[in-house]
C-alpha angles and dihedrals in degrees: 000000000000089000091050091051091050090051091048094050090045091054092048091048092048090049091052093047096048094048098037089106090065089059087054088049089055092053091048092050091050097050102034130041125191115260118267117261111249139169131030136282132202111272119258133192117248134193112216108212121199127174118189142165116207094342099143092126096058113019093084090061091057094049091049090051090053092049091052096051121127087233110090109269092213087070092056133072123188120218122187128191109201098206117204090325124177095181135060098282094121094048094046090051093047092048089051091054106263128136102244133201125182125217126195111181121135094176100065108033131180146070095279093060092046090051092049091053092046092052089050091057092047093049092049099043101031105031114185092348098121132062094198146004132229121203120207137162117237093247094057125110125191138216109248094252096043099111092041091055093046090048090055090049091057091045089054090068106280120123091196134020143178128206149216110295117209131167126246094200100038093137098045095094142340088264095054090047092052092051090046094051091049092053092047089055091046092053099044104030102032112026097031091048092046091052093046091051094047096252127130117268124220128236117233112208100292145003102073141117135205135186122249089252090066091054090049089061093065124094099232125348105303119355099182113099107148117120088262101042090168093062090044091052091049092050091047090056094049094048089052092054094255131129133218114221129214136220115201091184095057104083128183134172129219134185119257126210112274100210135046090239092057090046093051091051090051097044093046087057090049092049091049091048093049090052090050090053092046096051093044099046105024096106094048092047093050091049090048092052093052088050088060103266105132092185088068089060091046092051091046091055090044092052098050107061113243085218091075091070090041092050092050089051090050090049091053090050092051093048089047090053092051091050090048091052092050095049103037130056091219124071094203095093092052093046092048092051096052093042090053092049095049091041093054091049092047092047094050093050091044092053091048091051093044094057092050092045094051097048097039096039097118093049095055113100099217140090116278095245089052092053091053097040095049092050088072093051093047094084090050089054091051091052090058087068090073099074092036092060092051091047090050091051093059103029132085118259113257138164123222123176119242111219118239113201108149109101124194091253092053092050093047090052089054091049089240099130140054097252093194091066096067 
C-alpha cells in the first residue's frame, strides 16, 4: 500500500506541475484585461457558415440575430448546410433569408464533413467574394455588436479570432449550468489570458472567424475531420507558427445539453477527439515546445485530457482502499483515504468554478439562486469526466447529434435570458 500511495502522490504532483501554468493564466486574467476595441475599420464582406442537423427549432433565432447586427447586413451572407435533416431546418433557414444546401450522407457523418461540403459550394458559386468566414452552430445567438467587434479584432492584426462563449440556457438544469460555467472559465481564464500573454488561443467548437488567407492555406476545403475538429484546427495553426486571437467583447450564447445522458454522449466524443489529436500531433507539439513555442505545450496539455492523470490517481486510491480493507480489521483507514481523494478533487473543481462565477456573475443568464446552487453541483459534474475518458480510450469513435430545442422565445418566457440583449 505504501507503493500505491507513493504512485498516487506522484501522479497528483505531476498533475499540479504540468498544469501550473493555468494557475498563472488565472492570475493574469484577474489582474490584466485586454484593451477595449476602439476606432473604425474598412468594411469587409463575410460569409456566415452554419451547419445543423434537425435544428428547425433554433436556427431562425440565429439568422434573426445576424440580421439585427450593428455590422451592415449588406456585407454579410448567411449559408446553411442542412446536414442529414429529417425536420424543417432547411425550410426555416430559407424562409429566414439564408442560402441553404442540403446534405444526405450517412457514411461520413459530422459537422466537419458538412462544413467541408459547404465551403466547397461557396468556393464554386461565390469565388473570391468574401474577405472572411464566420463559423456558428445553429443554436447560437449573438449580441448585437458581435460581428462588429470581431471585425475590429481582425483589423487589429489577427487573421483569425475566437470569442467569449456564454450559455443561453445556463439555468435550465445542473448539467447546462456546469457546461456553461466551464465555457465561461475557458473564455476568461484560458483564452483571454493566452491572448494577453501573446500566446495562441484555441477555438472551442463555434463562435470564430478567419480571413480568406487562412482558408487559402488548406489543401482542399476543410481538412480537419477528427472528432474535435476545433482542437485539431487550433493545433494546426500553432504548428504552422500562427496564432488565434481573442475578442472578449464579442459575446455569443449557445445551448448546452439538458440531461446528463446527452452531456455524456457529447463529452465522450470530445474526449475521443482530444485523444485523436494527441496521438496524431504529440511528436510535433513536443518538438515545437522544445524549440521555444509555449503554445505547443499549451495545446499538448489541452489535447490530452487532464482527467487521465486524475483518473489514474483515483484508481490508485481505490486499490489502496481495497488493500487496506484486506489487511486491517478496521475500515476507517480505507474510508478516510477515499474521502480525502474525492474531497480534494471536489475542492479543486469548486475553487475553479467559484472564481469564474464571481468574476462572470453579471454575464450569466440565470437567476441568482441558480448560480449559487449549481456551483455546488459543478464539481460533481466534473467528476463524471473520469469514466468518460476511460470509455473513450477503449471505444470506437462515433458521432451522435445532441438535440437543441430551447428557442429564444421559450427561454424568455421562463425568465432565463437577458431580454435586453437581443
